[in-house]
C-alpha positions in Angstrom: -6.7 3.2 28.4 -8.0 -0.4 27.9 -11.2 -1.5 26.4 -13.0 -4.5 26.4 -16.1 -6.2 25.4 -18.1 -7.4 28.9 -20.4 -9.7 27.3 -23.5 -11.7 29.1 -25.9 -14.1 28.4 -28.6 -12.5 25.8 -32.3 -15.0 27.0 -31.5 -18.3 27.6 -27.8 -18.8 26.1 -24.4 -16.5 26.4 -24.1 -13.6 24.0 -21.0 -13.8 21.4 -21.3 -12.8 17.2 -21.6 -14.7 14.2 -21.2 -13.6 10.5 -24.3 -15.0 9.2 -27.8 -13.7 10.3 -30.3 -15.2 12.1 -34.2 -15.2 12.7 -35.2 -15.8 15.7 -35.8 -12.4 16.8 -36.2 -10.0 14.5 -33.5 -6.6 14.3 -35.3 -3.4 14.8 -32.8 -0.7 15.4 -34.0 2.0 18.1 -34.7 5.1 16.5 -32.0 8.1 17.5 -32.3 11.3 16.4 -29.7 14.0 16.2 -28.5 17.4 13.7 -26.2 18.8 11.8 -25.6 22.3 12.1 -23.9 25.7 10.6 -23.7 29.0 10.9 -23.7 30.2 14.6 -25.4 29.6 18.1 -27.0 26.4 17.2 -29.7 28.2 15.8 -29.4 26.6 12.3 -30.0 22.4 12.8 -31.0 20.1 10.6 -32.3 17.4 12.2 -31.2 13.8 11.0 -33.7 10.7 11.5 -31.3 7.5 12.3 -30.5 4.8 14.7 -28.5 2.7 16.5 -27.4 -0.8 16.8 -26.0 -3.0 19.3 -22.3 -4.1 18.9 -22.1 -8.1 17.5 -20.0 -9.1 20.6 -22.7 -8.3 22.7 -25.2 -11.2 20.9 -26.3 -14.5 20.7 -24.6 -17.1 18.6 -26.0 -20.6 17.3 -25.7 -23.0 14.5 -28.1 -22.0 11.7 -29.7 -18.9 10.9 -32.5 -20.6 12.9 -30.6 -23.1 14.9 -30.8 -22.8 18.5 -27.5 -24.8 19.3 -24.9 -21.7 20.4 -21.5 -21.9 19.0 -19.9 -20.2 21.6 -21.0 -20.3 25.3 -20.1 -18.8 28.6 -16.0 -18.1 26.8 -15.5 -21.2 25.6 -16.2 -22.3 21.3 -18.0 -25.2 20.2 -15.4 -27.3 18.5 -17.9 -29.6 16.4 -19.6 -26.0 15.1 -16.1 -23.6 14.9 -13.1 -26.0 14.7 -11.4 -23.3 12.7 -12.2 -19.6 11.7 -13.8 -20.1 8.6 -15.9 -22.8 9.0 -17.0 -21.5 11.8 -18.3 -18.5 10.0 -20.0 -20.3 7.5 -22.2 -22.3 10.3 -22.9 -19.8 12.3 -25.4 -16.7 12.8 -25.6 -13.5 14.6 -29.4 -12.6 15.5 -31.4 -9.9 16.7 -31.6 -8.3 20.1 -33.8 -7.6 22.2 -33.2 -3.8 23.1 -34.5 -2.7 26.1 -35.4 -6.4 28.0 -32.4 -8.0 27.8 -29.6 -5.2 27.0 -31.1 -2.1 29.0 -31.1 0.3 26.1 -33.5 2.9 24.8 -34.5 5.5 22.7 -36.7 8.3 23.3 -36.0 11.2 20.2 -32.6 12.6 20.7 -32.0 11.6 23.8 -30.4 7.4 24.4 -30.6 5.6 27.3 -27.8 2.7 28.9 -27.9 0.9 31.6 -24.6 -0.6 32.9 -27.5 -3.9 34.3 -29.9 -5.4 33.3 -31.7 -8.3 34.7 -33.2 -10.3 31.8 -33.6 -14.3 32.2 -29.6 -13.7 32.9 -27.9 -10.6 34.0 -26.3 -8.4 30.9 -23.0 -6.3 32.3 -23.2 -2.9 30.0 -23.2 -2.0 25.9 -21.7 -0.7 22.9 -23.4 0.8 20.2 -23.3 2.6 16.9 -25.0 5.3 14.9 -26.2 4.9 11.6 -26.9 6.3 8.7 -30.0 8.1 8.5 -32.6 5.5 6.5 -29.9 2.8 6.2 -29.9 -0.4 7.7 -26.7 -2.2 5.6 -24.1 1.3 6.4 -22.9 3.3 9.9 -22.7 7.2 9.7 -19.4 8.7 8.9 -18.1 11.3 10.2 -15.2 13.9 9.1 -14.3 16.4 12.4 -11.7 18.6 10.7 -12.5 22.2 11.6 -16.1 20.8 12.7 -17.3 21.0 15.8 -19.3 18.6 18.5 -21.6 18.8 21.1 -24.1 16.4 23.2 -26.3 17.0 26.3 -24.8 14.3 28.8 -25.7 12.6 32.2 -25.3 9.7 34.0 -27.1 9.0 36.5 -29.1 5.9 38.6 -32.8 6.2 39.0 -35.0 8.0 36.8 -34.3 9.7 33.3 -35.2 13.5 34.9 -34.2 12.2 38.6 -30.8 13.5 38.0 -28.3 11.9 40.5 -24.6 11.4 39.0 -23.2 11.0 42.9 -24.3 7.3 42.2 -22.1 6.6 39.5 -19.0 4.9 40.9 -15.2 4.8 41.0 -14.8 2.3 38.2 -17.3 2.8 35.6 -16.9 4.5 32.1 -19.7 6.1 30.0 -17.6 6.3 26.6 -18.7 9.0 23.5 -16.0 8.2 20.9 -15.2 8.2 17.1 -13.7 4.3 15.7 -12.2 4.3 12.0 -14.4 1.3 11.5 -15.2 0.2 8.0 -19.2 1.9 7.4 -19.7 -1.6 5.6 -19.3 -3.2 8.6 -16.1 -5.1 7.0 -18.8 -6.8 4.4 -16.2 -5.8 1.9 -12.8 -7.2 3.3 -14.8 -11.1 4.3 -15.3 -11.7 1.1 -18.7 -12.2 1.0 -18.0 -14.3 4.6 -20.0 -12.1 6.3 -23.4 -12.2 6.2 -24.6 -10.0 8.6 -23.0 -6.6 8.5 -23.9 -2.7 10.3 -27.0 -4.3 10.6 -26.1 -6.5 13.3 -23.0 -4.2 14.1 -19.9 -6.1 12.9 -16.6 -4.1 11.8 -15.6 -3.1 15.7 -12.3 -1.6 16.1 -10.0 0.6 17.7 -6.7 1.7 18.9 -6.1 -1.2 21.9 -6.7 -3.7 18.3 -8.9 -5.7 21.1 -8.4 -9.5 20.2 -11.4 -10.4 22.3 -13.5 -9.3 18.8 -14.5 -12.9 17.6 -15.1 -12.1 14.4 -12.5 -10.5 12.4 -13.1 -9.7 8.6 -16.0 -12.6 8.4 -12.7 -15.4 10.0 -13.6 -16.2 13.5 -11.5 -15.5 16.3 -11.0 -19.5 17.4 -7.6 -19.9 16.2 -5.4 -18.9 20.1 -8.3 -18.1 22.0 -7.7 -18.4 25.6 -10.2 -17.9 28.3 -10.4 -14.8 30.7 -9.0 -15.6 33.8 -11.8 -12.7 35.6 -14.4 -11.9 32.7 -16.2 -15.4 32.6 -18.0 -14.2 28.9 -15.0 -13.4 27.3 -11.9 -14.4 26.5 -8.8 -13.4 23.8 -7.6 -14.7 20.2 -5.2 -14.9 18.6 -6.7 -12.0 16.2 -6.6 -8.4 16.6 -9.0 -5.8 15.1 -7.1 -1.9 15.2 -7.5 1.5 14.0 -7.5 4.9 15.0 -10.0 6.2 18.0 -10.5 9.8 18.7 -12.2 9.4 22.3 -14.5 13.2 22.6 -16.0 11.7 26.5 -14.7 9.2 28.8 -16.1 10.0 32.5 -17.9 9.1 35.4 -18.8 11.3 38.5 -14.7 12.2 39.4 -13.0 12.1 36.4 -13.6 13.1 33.1 -11.1 12.6 29.8 -10.7 13.3 26.1 -8.1 11.7 24.3 -6.7 11.1 20.3 -4.9 7.7 19.3 -3.1 7.6 16.0 -2.1 4.8 14.2 0.5 3.9 11.7 -2.2 2.9 9.0 -5.3 4.0 8.7 -8.3 2.7 8.4 -9.2 -1.2 9.8 -6.4 -3.4 9.6 -5.8 -7.1 11.6 -2.6 -7.6 13.7 -1.9 -10.7 14.9 -0.5 -12.3 18.7 2.5 -9.8 19.5 2.4 -7.6 16.4 -0.8 -5.9 18.5 -0.1 -2.8 19.7 1.4 -1.9 23.6 0.7 0.4 25.9 3.4 3.6 26.2 5.6 0.9 23.6 6.8 1.2 19.8 4.9 -2.2 18.6 2.3 -2.7 16.6 0.3 0.3 14.7 -1.5 1.9 16.9 -1.0 4.6 20.1 -2.8 2.5 23.0 -2.2 5.1 25.5 -2.9 8.1 23.4 -2.7 11.6 24.0 -5.0 12.5 27.4 -6.3 15.6 28.8 -8.0 14.3 31.8 -8.2 17.7 34.7 -7.2 15.9 37.8 -4.5 14.9 36.7 -3.2 17.9 35.0 -3.3 19.4 38.2 -7.1 20.6 38.4 -8.8 18.7 41.0 -11.6 21.6 42.2 -12.1 21.8 38.3 -14.3 18.3 37.5 -16.8 16.4 40.3 -20.1 16.8 42.3 -20.2 20.6 43.4 -16.9 21.8 41.4 -17.2 23.9 38.5 -18.5 21.3 36.1 -21.1 20.1 38.9 -21.2 16.5 37.9 -24.9 16.6 40.0 -26.7 18.4 37.2 -26.8 17.8 33.9 -24.2 19.5 31.1 -23.1 19.9 28.0 -19.7 19.0 26.5 -18.5 20.9 23.4 -15.5 19.9 22.0 -13.7 21.4 18.6 -11.3 20.3 16.0 -9.4 23.5 15.4 -8.2 23.5 11.3 -8.2 20.9 7.9 -5.7 19.4 9.1 -6.6 19.2 12.6 -3.7 21.6 14.8 -6.1 21.7 17.8 -8.2 19.6 20.0 -10.3 22.3 22.3 -12.8 21.6 24.8 -15.2 23.6 27.2 -19.0 22.7 28.6 -22.0 25.1 28.7 -23.8 24.0 31.8 -26.7 26.8 33.5 -26.7 28.9 30.7 -23.2 29.6 31.4 -19.5 28.5 28.6 -17.2 26.9 31.0 -13.7 26.7 29.2 -11.2 23.8 30.2 -9.1 23.8 33.1 -5.7 25.2 32.2 -2.5 22.4 32.6 -1.2 23.2 35.8 2.0 20.8 35.5 5.0 22.5 35.7 6.3 22.1 32.1 3.3 21.7 30.5 0.6 24.9 29.4 -2.3 25.5 27.9 -6.2 23.8 28.5 -6.4 21.8 24.9 -4.7 19.2 23.1 -1.8 20.2 20.7 1.3 18.2 19.6 3.4 20.3 21.5 1.7 19.9 24.4 2.1 16.1 24.4 5.3 16.4 23.8 5.3 18.6 27.3 2.9 16.4 28.3 4.6 13.0 28.0 7.7 14.5 29.4 6.8 15.9 32.1 5.1 12.6 33.1 7.8 10.3 32.0 6.4 8.2 29.6 6.5 7.5 25.7 6.2 9.8 23.3 3.9 7.1 20.9 1.6 9.7 20.6 4.1 11.7 17.9 5.8 8.0 16.8 2.1 7.1 15.7 1.1 10.4 13.9 -0.1 12.9 16.1 -2.8 15.4 15.5 -1.8 15.0 11.8 -2.5 10.9 11.7 -6.0 11.8 13.7 -6.8 14.6 10.8 -6.0 12.0 8.0 -8.0 9.7 9.7 -10.7 11.9 10.4 -10.3 12.8 6.7 -11.2 9.4 5.7 -14.7 9.2 7.7 -15.1 7.7 11.2 -17.6 6.0 12.7 -19.1 7.2 16.2 -19.7 5.2 19.2 -21.3 5.1 22.2 -21.2 2.6 25.2 -20.7 2.1 29.7 -18.7 -0.4 30.4 -16.3 -1.6 33.6 -12.9 -2.5 33.2 -11.6 -6.3 33.9 -8.0 -4.9 32.5 -7.1 -2.1 34.5 -10.2 -1.5 37.1 -10.2 1.6 34.9 -7.9 3.3 37.4 -6.1 5.2 34.3 -9.2 7.2 34.3 -9.9 8.7 37.9 -7.5 6.6 40.5 -3.4 6.1 40.8 -2.0 4.2 37.5 -0.1 2.2 37.1 0.2 0.7 40.5 4.2 0.5 40.3 4.5 4.6 40.3 3.7 6.8 43.2 0.0 8.5 43.8 2.2 12.1 44.2 4.5 11.3 41.1 3.4 14.0 37.8 0.5 12.4 36.2 0.3 9.3 38.3 -3.5 10.4 39.9 -6.1 11.0 37.7 -8.8 11.3 40.1 -10.4 11.3 43.7 -11.2 6.9 43.8 -8.7 5.0 45.2 -6.0 2.6 44.1 -8.3 -1.0 44.9 -11.7 0.6 43.8 -13.0 -0.4 40.4 -13.1 -3.7 40.6 -16.0 -5.3 38.5 -17.0 -7.5 40.6 -17.8 -5.1 43.3 -19.4 -2.3 40.8 -22.0 -4.7 39.1 -23.2 -6.1 42.7 -22.8 -2.7 44.1 -24.2 0.0 41.0 -26.8 -2.0 38.9 -28.8 0.9 38.2 -26.6 3.0 37.1 -27.0 4.6 33.9 -25.5 6.7 31.3 -27.3 9.7 29.1 -26.6 10.5 26.3 -29.1 13.5 23.8 -28.9 16.5 21.8 -25.9 15.2 19.6 -25.0 18.4 17.1 -22.3 18.0 14.8 -21.5 20.9 12.6 -18.7 24.1 11.9 -16.9 25.7 14.6 -19.5 27.4 16.9 -22.6 26.3 15.3 -24.2 23.6 17.9 -24.6 25.2 21.2 -25.8 28.8 23.1 -25.1 29.9 26.5 -25.0 33.5 28.2 -21.4 34.0 27.5 -21.3 34.1 24.0 -20.6 32.3 21.4 -17.0 30.8 21.5 -15.6 29.9 25.2 -13.6 32.6 26.9 -9.5 32.7 27.2 -8.2 30.8 30.0 -9.2 28.7 32.4 -12.8 31.2 34.2 -15.8 30.5 34.4 -18.6 33.0 33.0 -21.4 32.7 35.5 -23.6 36.0 35.9 -26.9 36.2 34.5 -26.2 39.6 32.4 -23.9 38.6 30.2 -20.7 40.2 30.4 -19.9 42.7 27.6 -16.8 41.1 25.4 -15.6 41.4 21.8 -14.8 37.9 20.4 -12.0 37.7 17.9 -11.2 35.6 15.4 -8.3 36.0 12.5 -6.6 34.2 10.0 -2.6 34.9 9.0 -1.7 36.9 6.1 1.0 35.7 4.6 4.6 38.5 4.2 2.8 41.3 5.9 2.1 41.8 9.7 -2.0 42.5 9.3 -4.4 40.4 10.7 -7.8 39.5 8.8 -10.0 39.2 11.6 -13.6 38.8 12.3 -14.8 40.8 15.8 -17.6 40.6 16.9 -20.3 41.8 20.6 -21.9 38.9 21.5 -25.6 38.7 20.0 -24.6 41.1 17.4 -24.7 39.9 14.0 -22.9 40.2 11.3 -19.6 40.8 12.9 -17.9 43.2 12.4 -14.6 43.0 9.3 -11.5 44.9 10.0 -7.9 44.7 9.4 -5.4 44.8 13.2 -2.0 44.6 13.8 0.0 41.7 15.7 0.7 42.6 19.1 2.9 40.4 21.1 0.8 38.0 22.8 -1.4 37.5 19.7 -1.3 33.7 18.3 -2.9 31.5 15.9 -6.9 30.4 16.4 -6.8 31.5 20.2 -9.4 34.0 21.3 -8.5 37.7 23.2 -10.2 39.8 24.8 -9.8 43.8 23.0 
């Protein structure tokens, strides 16, 4: 996956990034609630009163805390204010945001809306926001998702909040929700006092792409070696990049969806320079840019996700992601739509089995697709588990792709390979789709809504017809009368062929505890019907 910041003008002045805190516009974080859950069935959840903050790369950068002279215009630095990185940080201030009017960002209770194009005095394209710690303006909320579950209702639509029209979200757009191992203090401590803005103004971003378009990294402006983008009038790249592990929980449009862990050999935020930054399918650098993705279409099931398909993207649905084990050994995905649990699709690719991400799945997938297994080389699931244990920040965004037109998500990619080759085609979008100029002009009303965000122990965040655990395999539970299945959970006992298990009929609590013999074909962490 490639990710770039797409910056447009704020008010009359070009957006940018700084390390001082400006005072021309008051910074007020939109409130957003989420829930911590325990138990099972989504009934034991505690509401957290938090807020979100706009990434600093979208903001207006000006000289002095209350000045009006730009430090960055279009995709060029002000040479007087910014002759070098440290001087620029001392001279320039990051100002507050008009979230709704300029950036198309709004919240209501537990729902966050991100509009794609917002017409103010100048148009704004896309946005990226972070979840703040409850009651704080100086610290991001961090999550350890080892042996935990993450659940959110997800809509991508064009039009009103309740007038859901996913069919209008085109090829080339990405509504993304993911974890980044950013510093909880936004890089303030690492800046040695140079970063005066901090999380209140959305500083400190990093991800597995080691992006070099971030204008300030650890309190230093990315002025050295800055080159303006040839196809984005508001962006460019400097000599520095900012790296950290990244867990893409959700990247999607109406055609395709993927979830992807991206480990790095260095935990936490780190800075790279020039060619030392990572590259796709390369051992170069510290991070796995490609990651190990599960995209149902790419894995051969072309009827699972999309308008009118098993997961029908023309209406609202819930996305559930389970991180099994501590350390993590498996990442499971399933959906809840119209009260029914929908297990993730199974791989249809020869030589690749399963419907979840494991180290074995990733190795088999890389072999089948002819890709370098940088996922294993950069740490695999063990590396992701270490990053999670240290705490990761929740990121939500909507964006288009000036580097690869989002073809890696929803179309044949890379363009130099045959679309019929295994793993090349990722969705039904054409190889000529996704150009930002087309997407921005043809679909300005697109937006993404995330709501009912929940985080907690396995099976604690949701309830649905079919019970609190997804059925095995790739079938869909659709009956309005709950099928009478027994769901089995177990733990291997060392030195014996017995299992200590928890068995329950759906809707029956407490579970029945018993021991059973291991049967051929049973595996740890895999549910089975008795």
